[in-house]
Backbone bond lengths (Angstrom), bond angles and torsions (degrees), N, CA, C in turn:
res aa  C-N    CA-C-N  psi(-1)  N-CA   C-N-CA  omega(-1)  CA-C   N-CA-C  phi
1 M - - - 1.457 - - 1.524 109.63 -
2 M 1.347 113.42 150.62 1.453 117.10 -177.47 1.509 111.52 -61.47
3 G 1.356 116.52 -37.22 1.459 119.31 -176.24 1.499 113.45 -68.96
4 N 1.363 116.66 -17.18 1.455 120.09 -178.25 1.526 113.12 -95.62
5 E 1.350 117.08 -2.07 1.448 119.42 -179.09 1.522 110.75 -65.43
6 R 1.315 115.98 138.31 1.465 120.56 178.55 1.513 109.12 -90.95
7 R 1.285 115.96 131.54 1.460 121.55 179.89 1.522 109.63 -117.84
8 P 1.335 117.09 150.33 1.469 119.57 177.31 1.521 110.66 -59.75
9 R 1.285 115.99 133.56 1.462 120.03 179.93 1.521 110.22 -91.00
10 P 1.362 115.67 131.48 1.470 117.51 174.72 1.524 109.34 -58.48
11 G 1.300 116.30 131.85 1.458 118.93 -179.48 1.509 112.58 73.30
12 G 1.350 117.72 23.86 1.454 121.69 -179.68 1.513 112.39 -78.09
13 R 1.350 116.18 -156.02 1.455 120.52 -173.48 1.518 112.45 -60.87
14 A 1.350 117.12 -41.79 1.465 119.49 -179.07 1.524 111.30 -59.37
15 A 1.335 116.17 -41.26 1.462 119.77 179.49 1.522 110.93 -67.97
16 R 1.333 116.65 -38.24 1.469 119.64 179.24 1.528 110.90 -65.89
17 V 1.337 116.46 -40.44 1.465 120.09 178.28 1.524 110.10 -63.42
18 R 1.330 116.50 -43.90 1.462 119.72 -179.64 1.529 110.51 -60.93
19 R 1.337 116.37 -44.57 1.475 119.35 179.80 1.528 110.75 -62.49
20 A 1.340 116.36 -42.73 1.468 119.77 -178.22 1.522 111.14 -65.60
21 V 1.323 117.02 -42.75 1.462 120.39 -179.77 1.520 110.33 -67.67
22 H 1.329 117.29 -43.71 1.462 120.10 177.88 1.522 110.87 -58.61
23 Q 1.343 116.89 -44.89 1.456 119.79 -179.21 1.517 111.03 -64.52
24 A 1.349 116.62 -38.12 1.464 120.11 178.86 1.527 110.87 -63.79
25 V 1.343 116.89 -44.53 1.468 119.98 178.83 1.520 110.16 -64.38
26 E 1.333 116.69 -43.34 1.466 120.12 179.96 1.530 110.79 -59.99
27 D 1.337 116.73 -44.70 1.466 120.37 179.50 1.530 111.38 -63.63
28 L 1.326 116.48 -42.67 1.468 120.06 -178.77 1.525 111.35 -69.03
29 L 1.332 116.86 -36.58 1.466 119.19 175.97 1.521 110.74 -60.77
30 A 1.338 115.75 -43.36 1.463 120.08 -179.50 1.530 110.51 -66.07
31 E 1.319 116.72 -40.96 1.462 120.21 -177.87 1.525 111.97 -71.09
32 H 1.319 116.66 -40.25 1.470 121.12 -175.90 1.522 112.44 -91.19
33 Q 1.354 116.91 -9.63 1.460 121.67 -178.18 1.526 111.92 51.39
34 G 1.336 115.12 48.70 1.455 119.91 174.97 1.515 114.45 87.65
35 A 1.358 117.53 -9.87 1.456 118.69 178.07 1.527 109.41 -67.98
36 S 1.323 115.96 160.29 1.455 119.74 -173.60 1.526 111.48 -70.80
37 F 1.324 114.70 145.79 1.453 122.39 169.72 1.520 105.93 -146.60
38 T 1.308 117.35 168.25 1.458 121.17 -168.44 1.521 111.66 -103.37
39 L 1.334 114.14 162.30 1.462 119.32 174.11 1.520 110.98 -64.43
40 A 1.343 116.61 -29.74 1.464 119.58 176.89 1.522 110.40 -62.46
41 E 1.343 116.78 -39.38 1.464 120.35 177.02 1.526 110.82 -65.55
42 V 1.329 116.01 -40.96 1.468 120.13 177.96 1.525 110.09 -61.45
43 A 1.334 116.33 -46.34 1.456 120.85 -178.50 1.535 111.03 -61.37
44 A 1.336 115.77 -43.24 1.466 119.32 179.96 1.516 111.02 -64.59
45 R 1.318 116.57 -42.43 1.470 120.24 -179.73 1.530 110.88 -66.62
46 A 1.336 117.03 -37.44 1.468 120.88 -177.52 1.526 112.60 -82.38
47 G 1.335 117.01 -15.89 1.461 119.86 -178.51 1.519 113.02 75.36
48 V 1.343 116.70 32.52 1.465 121.05 178.77 1.523 108.43 -129.23
49 H 1.323 116.72 167.06 1.455 121.18 176.94 1.531 109.79 -77.93
50 A 1.335 115.44 143.66 1.462 119.79 178.02 1.526 111.09 -60.30
51 T 1.347 116.54 -32.26 1.471 118.98 178.68 1.524 111.71 -63.50
52 S 1.325 117.15 -30.93 1.471 120.20 177.41 1.527 110.79 -65.67
53 I 1.335 115.83 -37.02 1.466 120.16 178.75 1.524 109.90 -68.32
54 Y 1.335 116.44 -45.92 1.463 119.70 178.90 1.527 111.23 -61.29
55 R 1.324 115.73 -40.20 1.458 120.21 -177.40 1.531 111.31 -65.98
56 R 1.314 116.72 -37.33 1.466 119.95 -176.92 1.520 112.55 -81.96
57 W 1.352 117.13 -43.05 1.469 119.84 -173.36 1.527 114.00 -105.28
58 G 1.307 117.64 -25.82 1.459 120.32 174.82 1.514 115.44 85.40
59 S 1.327 117.69 -32.68 1.461 120.39 -179.45 1.524 109.64 -156.91
60 W 1.319 114.41 160.81 1.473 120.60 176.44 1.516 110.77 -60.95
61 Q 1.335 116.77 -41.88 1.468 120.33 -178.62 1.515 111.60 -62.11
62 A 1.348 116.83 -41.37 1.462 120.55 -179.72 1.526 110.96 -64.51
63 L 1.323 117.02 -41.27 1.465 120.49 178.12 1.519 110.56 -64.63
64 L 1.321 116.48 -47.35 1.461 120.00 -179.04 1.521 111.15 -61.04
65 L 1.330 117.17 -40.91 1.452 120.35 178.53 1.516 110.71 -62.60
66 D 1.328 117.14 -44.01 1.462 121.59 -179.81 1.519 110.86 -58.92
67 V 1.331 116.39 -45.92 1.469 120.69 -179.15 1.522 110.98 -69.46
68 A 1.325 116.70 -45.55 1.464 120.43 -176.40 1.520 111.39 -63.43
69 V 1.329 117.04 -41.68 1.465 119.98 179.89 1.521 110.23 -63.24
70 E 1.332 117.13 -41.39 1.465 119.52 178.55 1.524 110.95 -64.04
71 L 1.331 116.49 -44.41 1.461 119.80 179.96 1.521 111.38 -62.53
72 L 1.321 116.64 -45.78 1.455 120.46 -174.50 1.527 112.67 -76.82
73 N 1.330 116.62 -12.41 1.462 119.48 177.73 1.520 112.75 -101.84
74 R 1.323 117.44 7.46 1.458 119.37 178.05 1.527 112.04 -68.49
75 D 1.321 116.72 -20.02 1.460 120.55 179.54 1.528 110.44 -87.75
76 R 1.318 118.01 29.42 1.455 120.95 -173.89 1.524 111.22 -63.08
77 P 1.322 117.94 139.44 1.454 121.14 -179.85 1.516 111.35 -76.92
78 T 1.304 116.55 117.64 1.459 120.27 179.59 1.525 111.94 -125.05
79 D 1.322 117.99 -30.28 1.462 121.00 -174.73 1.522 110.99 -80.37
80 D 1.313 115.09 138.29 1.457 121.80 173.92 1.526 106.85 -100.71
81 T 1.326 116.77 105.00 1.462 120.82 -177.09 1.525 112.40 -83.15
82 G 1.329 116.78 -9.51 1.457 120.13 -179.44 1.514 113.92 101.82
83 S 1.338 117.40 -8.12 1.461 120.30 177.75 1.515 108.83 -149.83
84 L 1.316 116.03 153.35 1.457 119.85 179.29 1.521 110.73 -63.79
85 G 1.334 117.12 -42.85 1.457 119.80 179.12 1.515 111.65 -58.05
86 G 1.337 116.68 -44.25 1.459 120.66 179.21 1.517 111.95 -64.67
87 D 1.341 116.43 -42.59 1.467 120.31 179.04 1.520 111.03 -61.75
88 L 1.339 116.07 -48.56 1.468 119.94 -176.23 1.526 111.53 -67.12
89 R 1.328 117.47 -38.91 1.467 119.13 179.83 1.524 110.93 -66.99
90 A 1.339 117.13 -40.77 1.469 119.77 178.76 1.520 110.77 -63.75
91 W 1.345 116.74 -42.87 1.455 120.56 179.23 1.532 111.39 -67.10
92 A 1.337 117.44 -45.38 1.456 120.69 -178.53 1.520 111.12 -64.93
93 S 1.333 117.49 -36.97 1.469 120.52 177.32 1.521 110.44 -63.25
94 A 1.347 116.52 -42.29 1.462 119.99 178.57 1.524 110.80 -64.96
95 A 1.347 116.62 -38.79 1.462 120.38 177.79 1.520 110.78 -63.23
96 A 1.332 117.08 -41.82 1.459 120.73 179.18 1.526 111.07 -64.20
97 R 1.333 117.02 -41.89 1.468 119.61 178.18 1.517 110.80 -62.25
98 S 1.337 116.65 -41.38 1.458 120.47 179.83 1.525 111.09 -64.54
99 L 1.326 116.79 -46.05 1.462 120.45 -177.97 1.529 112.02 -68.91
100 A 1.318 116.85 -30.06 1.459 120.28 -179.32 1.524 112.11 -76.97
101 G 1.332 117.12 -18.82 1.455 120.22 177.93 1.511 111.27 -75.11
102 P 1.328 117.80 157.00 1.468 120.66 -176.54 1.527 113.40 -60.69
103 S 1.341 117.13 -37.86 1.461 119.47 -178.74 1.521 111.35 -71.33
104 G 1.325 116.79 -43.40 1.455 120.12 -179.57 1.509 111.97 -64.70
105 R 1.324 116.43 -43.34 1.462 120.58 -179.85 1.516 110.96 -64.07
106 A 1.334 116.01 -47.02 1.460 119.91 -177.94 1.521 111.43 -67.77
107 S 1.337 117.31 -37.52 1.461 119.14 -177.76 1.517 111.00 -67.70
108 L 1.335 118.15 -38.14 1.461 120.04 178.64 1.524 110.41 -66.00
109 R 1.326 116.88 -43.63 1.459 120.02 179.48 1.529 111.07 -65.53
110 A 1.336 116.25 -40.91 1.460 119.47 179.84 1.521 110.58 -67.71
111 L 1.323 116.98 -38.69 1.463 120.63 179.16 1.520 110.75 -63.08
112 A 1.323 116.44 -44.04 1.466 120.19 179.83 1.525 111.09 -63.69
113 A 1.326 117.05 -35.15 1.459 120.43 -178.36 1.524 112.37 -79.92
114 A 1.326 117.19 -29.80 1.460 120.38 -172.76 1.515 113.21 -80.15
115 L 1.318 117.84 -31.01 1.459 120.19 -175.49 1.520 110.03 -86.08
116 P 1.309 117.77 121.83 1.469 120.25 -177.48 1.520 111.79 -72.68
117 D 1.329 115.22 156.71 1.456 120.45 175.67 1.528 108.20 -82.47
118 S 1.322 113.93 75.31 1.458 121.35 -177.37 1.520 108.09 -142.38
119 A 1.321 116.39 177.23 1.467 119.98 178.80 1.527 110.46 -60.31
120 D 1.334 117.37 -42.46 1.461 120.47 179.30 1.523 111.14 -65.26
121 G 1.333 115.94 -42.82 1.453 119.22 179.34 1.513 112.10 -62.38
122 R 1.332 116.19 -40.72 1.465 119.45 178.93 1.524 111.40 -66.58
123 R 1.327 116.93 -34.92 1.463 119.72 177.05 1.522 110.59 -66.35
124 E 1.336 117.09 -39.31 1.458 120.41 177.48 1.522 110.20 -62.45
125 R 1.333 116.73 -44.58 1.459 119.81 178.55 1.527 111.04 -63.06
126 A 1.325 116.39 -39.89 1.461 120.18 179.59 1.521 110.95 -62.77
127 G 1.341 116.73 -35.98 1.462 119.66 177.81 1.511 111.79 -64.03
128 Y 1.325 116.61 -41.73 1.462 120.43 176.55 1.521 110.78 -63.87
129 L 1.348 116.51 -43.92 1.456 120.43 -179.54 1.523 111.11 -63.18
130 Q 1.335 117.60 -33.37 1.461 120.24 179.74 1.520 110.71 -64.40
131 Q 1.335 117.59 -38.15 1.461 119.42 176.48 1.520 110.61 -64.09
132 R 1.328 116.11 -41.44 1.459 119.25 176.06 1.525 110.79 -61.30
133 R 1.335 115.66 -43.71 1.458 120.14 -177.39 1.532 111.20 -57.50
134 E 1.326 116.54 -46.63 1.459 120.37 -176.55 1.530 111.41 -61.34
135 K 1.316 116.21 -41.94 1.461 119.80 -177.13 1.527 112.11 -72.51
136 I 1.323 115.78 -40.90 1.464 119.18 178.04 1.527 110.02 -68.73
137 Q 1.333 116.06 -40.14 1.461 119.33 -178.05 1.524 111.59 -63.13
138 D 1.324 118.05 -31.45 1.469 120.98 175.82 1.526 110.62 -55.84
139 M 1.329 116.64 -44.65 1.467 120.36 179.56 1.521 110.92 -65.75
140 L 1.318 116.46 -42.43 1.459 119.93 -177.85 1.527 111.06 -67.13
141 D 1.329 116.89 -38.44 1.466 120.40 177.86 1.524 111.09 -66.29
142 R 1.337 117.38 -38.80 1.469 119.85 176.89 1.514 110.80 -61.39
143 A 1.338 115.06 -41.62 1.463 119.30 -179.88 1.523 110.76 -63.66
144 A 1.323 117.22 -43.72 1.465 120.22 179.12 1.522 110.77 -62.20
145 A 1.336 117.11 -38.24 1.465 120.59 179.22 1.526 111.48 -66.61
146 R 1.350 116.65 -27.06 1.472 119.81 177.42 1.524 111.54 -83.15
147 G 1.308 117.52 -3.61 1.459 120.91 -179.37 1.509 113.59 92.85
148 E 1.343 118.17 7.69 1.461 121.26 176.70 1.533 109.63 -82.28
149 R 1.327 115.89 163.48 1.459 120.93 177.05 1.525 108.16 -105.68
150 P 1.333 117.90 96.07 1.464 119.90 -175.72 1.527 111.90 -80.84
151 P 1.319 117.01 155.49 1.465 120.26 170.34 1.521 108.83 -71.77
152 T 1.312 116.99 175.63 1.460 120.75 176.95 1.528 109.69 -84.74
153 F 1.329 115.03 166.86 1.455 120.65 176.18 1.523 110.83 -56.91
154 Y 1.335 117.16 -42.86 1.462 119.95 -177.70 1.529 111.42 -70.11
155 E 1.308 118.43 -31.80 1.467 119.67 175.45 1.518 110.38 -64.82
156 V 1.328 117.73 -36.93 1.459 121.06 178.88 1.526 110.53 -71.44
157 T 1.323 117.71 -46.18 1.462 118.94 -177.14 1.527 111.82 -68.92
158 L 1.340 116.79 -41.76 1.464 119.32 179.77 1.523 111.89 -73.49
159 G 1.325 116.73 -31.79 1.457 119.69 -175.79 1.507 114.78 -89.85
160 V 1.334 117.87 -24.64 1.470 120.62 -176.21 1.525 111.54 -115.64
161 L 1.325 117.47 -56.47 1.463 119.11 -176.34 1.524 112.62 -70.14
162 A 1.341 116.91 -45.17 1.464 119.70 -174.30 1.530 113.21 -57.22
163 P 1.334 119.68 -45.43 1.474 117.97 178.91 1.526 112.88 -62.92
164 M 1.326 116.95 -37.13 1.468 119.00 179.65 1.522 110.79 -70.43
165 Y 1.330 117.08 -39.02 1.461 119.75 176.46 1.529 110.54 -63.54
166 F 1.327 116.72 -38.94 1.465 120.53 178.48 1.520 109.89 -60.23
167 Q 1.337 116.61 -43.63 1.462 119.47 178.93 1.521 111.34 -57.32
168 V 1.332 115.43 -47.65 1.460 119.94 -176.17 1.526 111.76 -66.21
169 L 1.328 116.85 -39.68 1.457 120.55 -173.97 1.528 113.64 -82.26
170 F 1.338 117.17 -32.23 1.468 119.10 -169.96 1.527 114.46 -125.30
171 D 1.316 118.50 -2.34 1.456 120.56 -176.17 1.518 109.03 -126.90
172 D 1.317 117.11 159.29 1.460 121.26 176.91 1.524 112.19 -84.29
173 S 1.328 117.22 -13.81 1.462 119.68 179.81 1.523 110.36 -84.42
174 L 1.326 116.34 165.55 1.463 121.98 179.96 1.518 109.48 -121.52
175 P 1.326 118.25 146.93 1.457 120.20 -179.61 1.523 111.23 -68.00
176 S 1.322 115.32 137.81 1.459 120.74 176.89 1.522 109.48 -102.46
177 E 1.323 116.37 164.12 1.463 120.32 176.97 1.527 110.64 -64.34
178 E 1.334 116.36 -35.77 1.466 119.84 178.79 1.529 110.55 -63.61
179 Y 1.318 115.99 -43.16 1.457 120.28 178.68 1.526 110.58 -64.55
180 A 1.322 116.82 -41.15 1.465 120.63 178.86 1.521 111.15 -60.57
181 C 1.322 116.71 -43.07 1.474 120.19 179.43 1.527 110.68 -67.79
182 W 1.327 117.58 -35.59 1.468 120.32 176.98 1.521 110.46 -63.79
183 L 1.337 117.23 -40.54 1.461 120.76 177.61 1.523 110.39 -61.84
184 V 1.316 117.02 -41.73 1.469 120.72 177.73 1.521 110.17 -60.31
185 D 1.333 116.59 -46.51 1.469 120.09 -178.88 1.528 111.18 -61.47
186 E 1.335 117.06 -36.99 1.459 120.19 177.88 1.528 111.53 -64.81
187 V 1.320 117.09 -42.49 1.465 120.97 178.49 1.526 110.02 -63.94
188 L 1.336 116.79 -43.78 1.461 119.85 -179.58 1.520 111.19 -66.16
189 A 1.325 116.83 -36.01 1.466 119.78 178.94 1.524 110.60 -65.19
190 R 1.318 117.68 -40.93 1.463 120.29 177.23 1.519 111.24 -62.70
191 T 1.327 115.98 -37.84 1.463 119.94 -179.82 1.514 110.99 -65.62
192 V 1.328 116.54 -41.48 1.463 120.63 -179.96 1.518 111.14 -65.71
193 R 1.358 116.23 -39.74 1.466 119.37 -179.95 1.522 111.96 -68.56
194 Q 1.347 116.01 -25.95 1.457 122.13 178.93 1.535 113.02 63.25
195 D 1.324 117.24 12.43 1.466 118.26 179.48 1.525 112.15 -129.48
196 G 1.329 115.60 4.59 1.457 117.77 -177.85 1.507 112.99 -124.14
197 S 1.314 117.78 23.22 1.451 120.24 -177.48 1.527 111.19 -63.67
198 L 1.310 114.76 143.19 1.461 119.71 177.11 1.522 109.28 -76.21
199 P 1.316 118.57 143.05 1.461 120.52 -179.33 1.517 111.66 -70.26
200 D 1.314 115.72 148.58 1.457 121.61 174.05 1.524 107.77 -70.09
201 P 1.353 118.42 121.93 1.467 119.87 -174.86 1.516 113.99 -77.86
202 R 1.321 118.57 -6.33 1.464 119.63 179.70 1.518 110.23 -69.89
203 P 1.337 117.57 150.56 1.469 119.80 179.99 1.522 111.30 -65.25
204 S 1.312 115.87 143.37 1.453 120.54 177.29 1.511 110.09 -77.46
205 A 1.320 116.11 170.56 1.465 120.41 178.26 1.526 110.75 -59.91
206 A 1.351 116.38 -36.95 1.464 119.78 178.46 1.517 111.06 -66.80
207 D 1.353 115.56 -39.50 1.464 118.86 -179.73 1.520 111.66 -62.56
208 L 1.343 115.65 -36.34 1.451 119.59 -175.93 1.527 111.86 -63.35
209 G 1.319 117.58 -17.18 1.455 120.89 178.47 1.507 113.37 -81.93
210 H 1.350 115.69 -4.62 1.467 120.00 -177.85 1.515 109.59 -117.61
211 P 1.305 119.01 115.66 1.473 121.48 179.90 1.507 111.97 -53.34
212 G 1.334 114.94 133.71 1.471 120.07 175.91 1.501 113.70 88.21
213 A 1.338 119.00 -10.36 1.467 119.56 -176.93 1.505 111.29 -63.63
214 A 1.336 117.60 -35.43 1.466 120.99 -177.88 1.515 112.19 -70.44
215 E 1.321 117.70 -16.04 1.457 119.91 -178.34 1.514 112.61 -90.68
216 V 1.330 118.37 -7.55 1.468 121.21 -175.67 1.511 109.36 -70.25
């Protein structure tokens, strides 16, 4: 009978397993600071069978990507402060706090190390960047609707996110909220001057006619 059919429950076992595994990976990333650990350790920490992890994610890289993307997207811009400068500073400050924390720092380093420099790895990175694009673009579209002149998505990512990511990946220092806000002000100043915009790093139509140009 239709009334007796079993339907998946929101927040059911699958959701509980995902939360437990994510928390286990997050805790281990913070404890190991990006050093390697095994799926067996994740399973033991989460209280689930390792086969359940393999069945759901398929590989260590897929699990790590899932966790890292969630961690790094927790600073998503949602508040409308009434101005582009306010929106970008609030978002950049949240990003800096996330990256400066042990989980955010370790997840970014682990993500960079886990994804191979291959077509599949680049597609995985592009998927993460697309989530960033949508959230950042929301702020830029709001600014345009208010009559402000926003920078482009690439000006924001290259001018604000890239320097903070560089710090985390290649430097011993961590990004501060003050530094994040300074980066925002620099991007906005270039936009106002209209002569200092950062170039779009995507290959041009001419480049696409030359094999390998997009990889430079």
